[in-house]
C-alpha positions as CSV (number, residue, x, y, z in Angstrom):
1,M,0.1,0.0,0.0
2,S,1.5,3.3,-0.9
3,T,1.5,6.3,1.6
4,T,3.6,8.5,0.1
5,Q,0.9,10.6,-1.7
6,P,-2.1,12.0,0.1
7,A,-5.5,10.8,-1.1
8,S,-8.5,12.9,-1.9
9,G,-10.2,11.8,1.5
10,P,-9.7,13.3,5.0
11,V,-7.6,12.3,7.6
12,L,-9.9,10.6,10.3
13,L,-8.4,11.4,13.8
14,F,-9.5,9.1,16.8
15,P,-9.2,10.3,20.2
16,G,-7.9,8.8,23.3
17,Q,-8.4,9.6,27.1
18,G,-11.5,11.8,27.5
19,G,-12.8,11.0,24.1
20,Y,-16.6,10.3,25.1
21,D,-19.5,13.0,25.3
22,G,-22.6,11.0,26.7
23,V,-25.1,13.8,25.6
24,A,-23.7,13.8,22.0
25,F,-23.5,10.0,22.0
26,N,-27.0,9.5,23.1
27,R,-28.5,11.8,20.8
28,A,-26.0,10.5,17.8
29,A,-27.3,6.9,18.8
30,R,-31.0,7.6,18.3
31,E,-30.4,9.1,14.8
32,N,-27.8,6.4,13.6
33,P,-28.4,2.8,14.4
34,Q,-25.2,2.0,13.0
35,I,-23.6,3.1,16.8
36,R,-25.5,0.5,18.5
37,A,-24.7,-2.2,16.0
38,V,-21.0,-1.5,16.7
39,F,-21.6,-1.9,20.4
40,E,-23.2,-5.0,20.0
41,L,-20.4,-6.6,18.5
42,I,-18.4,-5.4,21.5
43,D,-20.8,-6.8,24.1
44,P,-20.0,-10.7,23.8
45,V,-16.7,-9.9,24.7
46,T,-17.4,-8.0,27.7
47,Q,-19.8,-10.4,28.8
48,E,-17.5,-13.4,28.4
49,V,-14.3,-11.4,29.9
50,C,-16.0,-9.2,32.6
51,G,-19.6,-10.5,32.9
52,R,-21.3,-7.3,31.9
53,R,-22.6,-5.8,28.5
54,L,-21.2,-2.3,27.6
55,T,-24.8,-1.5,26.1
56,D,-26.3,-1.9,29.4
57,V,-23.8,1.1,30.7
58,L,-24.1,3.3,27.8
59,F,-27.5,3.0,26.1
60,R,-29.5,4.8,28.9
61,E,-31.3,7.9,29.8
62,P,-30.1,10.2,31.1
63,P,-26.9,10.1,29.3
64,V,-24.0,8.8,31.3
65,E,-20.9,11.0,31.3
66,L,-17.3,10.0,31.2
67,A,-16.9,11.4,34.9
68,Q,-19.4,8.4,35.8
69,L,-17.7,6.0,33.2
70,L,-14.4,6.8,35.2
71,K,-16.0,5.7,38.8
72,D,-16.8,2.2,37.1
73,E,-14.5,-0.6,36.4
74,P,-11.4,0.8,34.2
75,W,-12.3,-1.1,31.4
76,V,-15.5,0.6,31.1
77,S,-14.5,4.0,30.1
78,Q,-11.9,2.7,27.6
79,L,-14.0,0.3,25.8
80,A,-16.6,3.3,25.7
81,I,-14.1,5.4,23.9
82,Y,-12.8,2.7,21.4
83,G,-16.4,1.7,20.6
84,T,-17.4,5.5,20.1
85,G,-14.6,6.1,17.7
86,L,-15.6,3.1,15.5
87,A,-19.3,4.2,15.8
88,A,-18.1,7.5,14.2
89,H,-16.1,6.0,11.8
90,R,-19.0,3.4,10.6
91,V,-21.6,6.5,10.5
92,L,-18.9,8.4,8.3
93,T,-18.0,5.5,5.9
94,D,-21.6,4.5,5.4
95,H,-22.0,8.3,4.0
96,G,-19.5,7.6,1.6
97,V,-16.7,8.9,3.4
98,R,-13.2,7.5,2.1
99,P,-10.3,8.8,4.4
100,S,-6.8,8.8,3.2
101,V,-5.2,8.4,6.7
102,L,-6.2,7.3,10.0
103,V,-4.3,8.6,13.1
104,G,-5.0,7.5,16.4
105,H,-4.0,9.2,19.7
106,S,-2.9,6.9,22.3
107,L,-5.7,4.5,22.9
108,G,-7.1,5.8,19.6
109,E,-4.5,4.2,17.5
110,I,-5.9,0.8,18.4
111,T,-9.2,2.1,16.9
112,A,-7.6,3.3,14.0
113,L,-6.0,-0.1,13.4
114,V,-9.4,-1.9,13.7
115,A,-11.3,0.7,11.5
116,A,-8.3,0.1,8.9
117,G,-9.1,-3.6,8.8
118,A,-6.0,-4.8,11.0
119,Y,-8.5,-6.6,13.6
120,S,-12.1,-7.5,14.0
121,V,-14.1,-5.1,16.1
122,E,-14.4,-8.0,18.7
123,D,-10.4,-8.5,18.9
124,G,-10.0,-4.9,18.9
125,A,-12.1,-5.1,22.2
126,R,-10.0,-7.8,23.3
127,I,-6.9,-5.9,22.7
128,V,-8.4,-3.0,24.8
129,L,-9.3,-5.1,27.9
130,R,-5.6,-6.8,27.8
131,R,-4.2,-3.1,27.5
132,T,-6.4,-2.1,30.3
133,S,-5.5,-5.2,32.6
134,A,-1.7,-5.0,31.8
135,I,-1.5,-1.2,32.9
136,A,-3.8,-1.8,35.9
137,G,-1.6,-4.5,37.1
138,R,1.5,-2.0,37.0
139,D,-0.2,1.1,37.9
140,A,-2.7,0.2,40.5
141,G,-4.6,3.3,40.3
142,Q,-2.0,5.4,41.7
143,G,-1.2,7.1,38.6
144,A,-2.4,10.5,37.2
145,M,-1.8,13.0,34.3
146,I,-1.8,16.7,34.0
147,A,-1.9,19.0,31.1
148,L,0.5,21.8,31.4
149,A,0.4,25.1,29.4
150,A,3.7,24.8,28.0
151,S,5.8,23.7,25.3
152,A,7.3,20.1,25.2
153,A,10.8,21.5,25.9
154,R,10.0,23.5,28.7
155,S,7.8,20.3,30.2
156,R,11.1,18.3,29.9
157,N,13.0,20.7,31.7
158,L,10.5,20.7,34.5
159,V,10.6,17.0,34.6
160,A,14.2,17.0,35.0
161,L,14.1,19.5,37.7
162,L,12.1,17.1,39.9
163,E,14.7,14.2,39.2
164,N,11.8,11.5,39.2
165,D,12.2,8.3,36.9
166,A,8.3,7.8,37.3
167,L,7.4,11.2,35.8
168,A,7.2,11.7,31.9
169,V,6.4,13.6,29.2
170,A,3.2,11.3,28.0
171,T,1.9,13.7,25.2
172,E,3.0,16.7,22.9
173,N,-0.2,17.9,21.8
174,H,1.1,21.6,20.7
175,D,3.6,24.1,21.2
176,A,1.4,25.4,24.5
177,Q,0.2,22.0,25.9
178,T,2.0,19.3,27.0
179,V,0.7,16.3,29.1
180,L,2.7,14.9,31.9
181,S,2.1,11.2,33.3
182,G,3.2,9.8,36.9
183,P,2.6,8.9,40.2
184,R,-0.2,11.3,42.1
185,E,2.6,12.4,44.4
186,A,4.6,13.3,41.7
187,I,2.0,15.1,39.8
188,A,1.3,17.2,43.0
189,Q,5.0,18.3,42.9
190,V,4.4,19.5,39.3
191,K,1.6,21.5,40.3
192,A,3.6,23.3,43.1
193,V,6.4,24.0,40.7
194,A,4.1,25.0,38.0
195,E,2.3,27.7,40.2
196,Q,6.0,29.0,40.9
197,L,6.6,29.1,37.3
198,G,3.3,30.9,36.5
199,I,2.6,27.7,34.1
200,G,-1.3,26.8,33.7
201,F,-2.4,23.3,34.6
202,A,-5.1,21.2,34.5
203,D,-6.1,17.4,35.8
204,L,-7.0,15.2,32.9
205,D,-9.7,12.4,33.6
206,A,-7.4,9.3,33.0
207,S,-7.7,5.9,34.8
208,F,-3.8,5.4,34.8
209,A,-0.6,7.2,34.1
210,F,-0.3,6.1,30.4
211,H,3.0,6.4,28.4
212,N,5.3,6.2,31.2
213,P,8.7,4.2,31.6
214,T,7.1,2.7,34.7
215,L,4.8,0.4,32.3
216,A,7.8,-1.0,30.5
217,G,7.4,-4.5,32.5
218,A,3.8,-4.9,31.3
219,A,4.9,-4.6,27.7
220,P,5.9,-8.1,26.8
221,G,3.1,-10.1,27.9
222,F,0.8,-7.7,26.3
223,A,2.6,-8.1,22.7
224,A,2.6,-12.2,23.3
225,Y,-1.3,-11.9,23.8
226,V,-1.9,-9.7,20.7
227,R,0.5,-11.8,18.7
228,G,-1.9,-14.6,19.0
229,L,-5.0,-12.7,17.4
230,A,-5.5,-12.6,13.9
231,Q,-4.0,-9.8,12.0
232,L,-5.4,-8.9,8.4
233,P,-3.9,-6.3,6.1
234,L,-4.5,-2.6,6.3
235,S,-7.2,-1.5,3.9
236,V,-6.4,2.2,4.6
237,P,-2.9,3.8,5.7
238,V,-2.6,4.5,9.7
239,Y,0.1,6.8,10.6
240,S,1.5,6.4,14.2
241,P,2.2,9.9,16.3
242,I,3.8,7.4,18.7
243,T,6.6,5.8,16.3
244,G,6.4,8.9,14.0
245,R,5.8,6.8,10.6
246,F,3.1,4.7,8.7
247,Y,2.5,0.9,9.8
248,E,4.0,-1.0,7.2
249,D,2.4,-4.1,5.7
250,G,3.2,-7.6,7.3
251,E,5.1,-5.9,10.3
252,S,3.9,-7.0,14.1
253,V,1.2,-4.9,14.9
254,A,1.4,-6.3,18.4
255,D,5.1,-5.0,18.9
256,R,4.2,-1.7,18.1
257,L,1.3,-1.4,20.3
258,A,3.5,-2.8,23.2
259,D,5.7,0.4,22.2
260,H,2.6,2.7,23.9
261,F,3.2,1.8,27.0
262,T,6.5,3.7,27.5
263,R,6.7,6.2,24.4
264,P,5.1,9.5,24.4
265,V,2.3,10.5,21.8
266,R,3.8,13.3,19.5
267,F,0.4,14.6,17.9
268,A,1.7,18.0,17.2
269,T,4.6,16.4,14.8
270,A,2.3,13.7,13.3
271,V,-0.2,17.0,12.2
272,R,2.5,19.0,10.9
273,F,3.9,15.9,8.9
274,L,0.5,15.3,7.4
275,H,-0.1,19.0,6.4
276,G,3.2,18.8,4.8
277,R,2.4,15.7,2.9
278,G,-0.9,17.8,1.7
279,E,-3.7,16.9,3.7
280,R,-5.9,19.9,4.5
281,T,-9.3,17.9,6.0
282,F,-9.0,16.4,9.5
283,V,-12.4,14.9,10.9
284,E,-12.3,13.6,14.4
285,A,-14.2,10.1,14.6
286,G,-15.2,10.0,18.2
287,G,-16.6,11.9,21.2
288,R,-16.0,15.6,21.9
289,A,-13.9,17.8,19.7
290,T,-10.4,17.7,21.5
291,L,-8.6,16.7,18.6
292,T,-9.9,18.8,16.0
293,S,-9.3,22.0,18.5
294,L,-5.5,20.8,18.5
295,V,-5.1,20.6,14.7
296,P,-5.0,24.4,14.3
297,K,-2.6,24.9,17.6
298,A,-0.3,22.5,16.3
299,L,-0.2,24.0,13.0
300,L,0.1,27.8,14.3
301,G,3.4,29.1,13.1
302,H,4.0,26.2,10.9
303,A,1.5,26.3,8.0
304,D,0.4,29.6,6.1
305,D,-2.5,27.8,4.4
306,H,-6.1,26.9,6.3
307,V,-6.9,23.4,7.0
308,T,-10.7,22.1,7.6
309,V,-11.3,20.7,10.9
310,L,-14.6,19.1,11.9
311,S,-15.9,16.9,14.8
312,T,-18.9,13.9,14.9
313,L,-20.0,12.8,18.2
314,S,-19.6,16.1,20.2
315,V,-22.1,19.0,20.7
316,G,-21.4,22.6,19.6
317,R,-22.6,26.0,20.3
318,G,-26.6,26.3,20.2
319,N,-26.5,22.7,22.0
320,A,-26.7,21.1,18.5
321,L,-24.9,17.7,17.6
322,R,-22.0,18.3,15.4
323,L,-22.3,15.2,13.1
324,P,-25.0,16.5,10.8
325,D,-23.1,19.5,9.8
326,T,-19.9,17.7,9.4
327,L,-21.4,15.4,7.1
328,A,-23.0,18.5,4.8
329,A,-19.7,20.0,4.9
330,L,-18.1,16.9,3.8
331,R,-20.5,16.3,1.0
332,A,-20.0,20.0,0.0
333,A,-16.3,19.2,-0.4
334,G,-17.0,16.4,-2.5
335,L,-15.7,14.0,0.4
336,A,-19.0,12.1,1.4
337,T,-22.2,11.0,-0.8
338,H,-25.5,12.5,-0.1
339,D,-27.3,9.7,1.1
340,G,-25.3,7.1,2.9
341,L,-27.2,4.4,4.3
342,D,-30.3,5.4,2.5
343,A,-29.1,4.5,-0.9
344,V,-28.9,1.0,0.4
345,R,-32.6,1.1,1.5
346,R,-33.7,2.3,-1.8
347,H,-31.9,-0.4,-3.8
348,L,-32.6,-3.5,-1.4
349,A,-35.9,-2.6,0.5
350,P,-37.6,0.5,-0.9
351,A,-40.9,-0.4,0.7
352,L,-39.3,0.1,4.3
353,S,-39.2,3.7,6.0
354,P,-35.6,4.8,6.6
355,D,-36.4,4.3,10.3
356,E,-37.6,0.6,9.4
357,F,-34.6,-0.2,7.5
358,G,-32.0,1.6,10.0
359,A,-33.6,-1.0,12.8
360,F,-33.2,-3.7,10.2
361,W,-29.6,-2.7,9.5
362,A,-28.6,-2.7,13.1
363,Q,-29.7,-6.1,13.4
364,A,-28.6,-7.9,10.2
365,G,-26.4,-5.2,8.2
366,R,-23.1,-7.1,9.5
367,E,-24.4,-10.5,8.2
368,V,-25.7,-9.1,4.7
369,E,-22.3,-7.5,4.4
370,D,-20.6,-10.8,5.1
371,L,-22.9,-12.4,2.5
372,V,-22.2,-9.9,-0.3
373,N,-18.2,-10.3,0.6
374,R,-18.6,-14.1,0.2
375,R,-20.2,-13.8,-2.9
376,L,-17.8,-11.2,-4.4
377,S,-15.1,-13.9,-3.6
378,V,-16.6,-16.5,-5.4
379,F,-17.7,-14.2,-8.4
380,R,-14.0,-12.9,-8.8
381,G,-12.4,-16.2,-8.5
382,P,-8.9,-16.8,-7.5
383,A,-7.5,-16.4,-11.3
384,R,-9.7,-13.4,-12.1
385,D,-7.5,-10.9,-14.3
386,T,-7.9,-7.8,-12.3
387,A,-5.4,-6.1,-14.6
388,S,-7.9,-5.7,-17.4
389,A,-10.2,-4.1,-15.1
390,P,-11.4,-0.3,-15.5
391,A,-9.1,1.9,-13.5
392,E,-10.6,3.7,-10.8
393,P,-11.3,7.4,-11.9
394,T,-8.5,9.8,-10.4
395,P,-10.5,11.7,-8.0
396,V,-10.8,15.6,-8.5
397,P,-10.0,17.6,-5.4
398,V,-12.7,20.0,-4.5
399,P,-12.3,23.2,-2.6
400,V,-13.5,23.2,0.7
401,P,-16.4,25.8,1.3
402,A,-15.4,28.9,3.2
403,E,-17.7,28.4,6.1
404,A,-16.4,24.9,6.9
405,K,-12.8,26.2,7.2
406,I,-10.9,25.9,10.7
407,A,-14.3,25.0,12.7
408,A,-17.2,22.9,12.3
409,P,-19.9,24.9,10.7
410,E,-22.4,25.8,13.3
411,A,-25.7,26.0,11.4
412,A,-28.9,27.5,13.2
413,R,-31.0,24.5,14.3
414,T,-34.6,25.1,14.5
415,A,-35.5,21.6,16.0
416,A,-33.3,22.2,19.4
417,P,-35.4,21.9,22.4
418,A,-36.8,25.0,23.9
419,R,-35.8,23.8,27.4
420,P,-32.5,21.7,27.5
421,D,-31.7,19.6,30.3
422,R,-28.9,20.4,32.7
423,A,-26.7,17.7,30.8
424,E,-27.2,19.4,27.6
425,V,-26.5,22.9,29.1
426,F,-23.2,21.8,30.7
427,A,-22.2,20.1,27.2
428,T,-22.5,23.4,25.7
429,V,-20.7,25.5,28.5
430,R,-17.9,22.9,28.8
431,A,-17.1,23.3,24.6
432,L,-17.1,27.2,25.2
433,Y,-14.7,27.2,28.0
434,A,-12.4,24.4,26.2
435,E,-12.4,26.8,23.3
436,A,-11.8,29.9,25.0
437,L,-9.2,28.8,27.4
438,E,-7.5,26.0,25.3
439,Y,-8.0,23.4,27.9
440,P,-9.1,20.0,26.8
441,E,-12.8,19.6,27.4
442,E,-12.7,16.9,30.1
443,V,-10.9,19.3,32.7
444,F,-14.2,21.2,32.8
445,T,-16.1,18.8,35.2
446,P,-19.1,20.0,37.5
447,E,-16.8,20.1,40.3
448,A,-14.2,21.8,38.6
449,L,-12.8,25.1,40.8
450,L,-12.1,27.5,37.7
451,E,-10.3,30.2,39.6
452,A,-8.4,27.8,42.0
453,E,-7.4,25.3,39.5
454,L,-7.4,26.7,36.2
455,G,-6.7,30.2,36.9
456,V,-9.8,31.4,35.2
């Protein structure tokens, strides 16, 4: 698979820690049956390994938020983030989106690999479960993560000053935000020093101290487990912000995922590399809009032209789900079809309403897809001469409309409820604070003391 030239599709970004928004998730799930269908593939795995179904936790009213998930067993929040990314990917591809590159942020790299076909949805869930248990065995819930309003170089100097081998740079998001991980007592020292230096900081919603040298002992056993799962060829290029390169055909994905335990995520470097390669449209496939808020900041001072950044399962201004506007922007740019799943309905079952066909597809869509793939394999045959097949037409880049530049379009939504509930209002306020103050959305919890903790 060639990875030297950008394709005409967008870059899909899969979030890691914090990538879940309960209000947006529930609203999107009501309108897109593919979302439940993805989680129903995960359910048998969690039932077998953990004795519980993930759908019983997530698909309920009122919406369950990330802070609540983090109070549950660690695997719950991790699989919620993983499944949400896959669900967003399924909705996008059902609407004809064909990404040029998939990129995952920490945990999101597993999601990206599954979306690219390296593993089944079920085996991806098993990988997430094994990753969680392996880290829990080393961390024991004593680790924490903190976002510093400082460059990676300044943050590394702070780490060196404290002389604690268990403290490390975990993520380099952009020139003014770096994430550290380590024991809670070490993070407390970071806060004290940051206050003295006038560096802003915020605690992150994370179960453990990810990307930390203390996790090295957990990596070999994890890699051995993943090597026992069926690894398939990638159908879409996957770029790793951890290794700083594309995954190569035939390499051991298990070993690269094991590297995640101790190596940092250099997200800003990845964004700059892809931009230099010609990528201009970045879509976050998952909960919230954290990564798409980081992209312009990563490119600030490193690129002169504009990029398009869009999110999916997040709530924007006016308490509107961003997914419909994102699909509209992608259609306007020629990066998505106009009807998605409805085209399948009109061809296979025109007598059914969209809602009826959506319910059918959620129940039987995977079976239909498998049947079609088997019949195609028979039709093509092992000796079919693919060289004589007509070449795919070369995609013609379509200029992105001005209204889609830099942020997702925020069209007025006449159907918005007149009196939103508390969770919906909080989601809107949180998004506004995150955009204005350049902190990840997850730091703005109902309990956050904005003046004392964030200097607001």
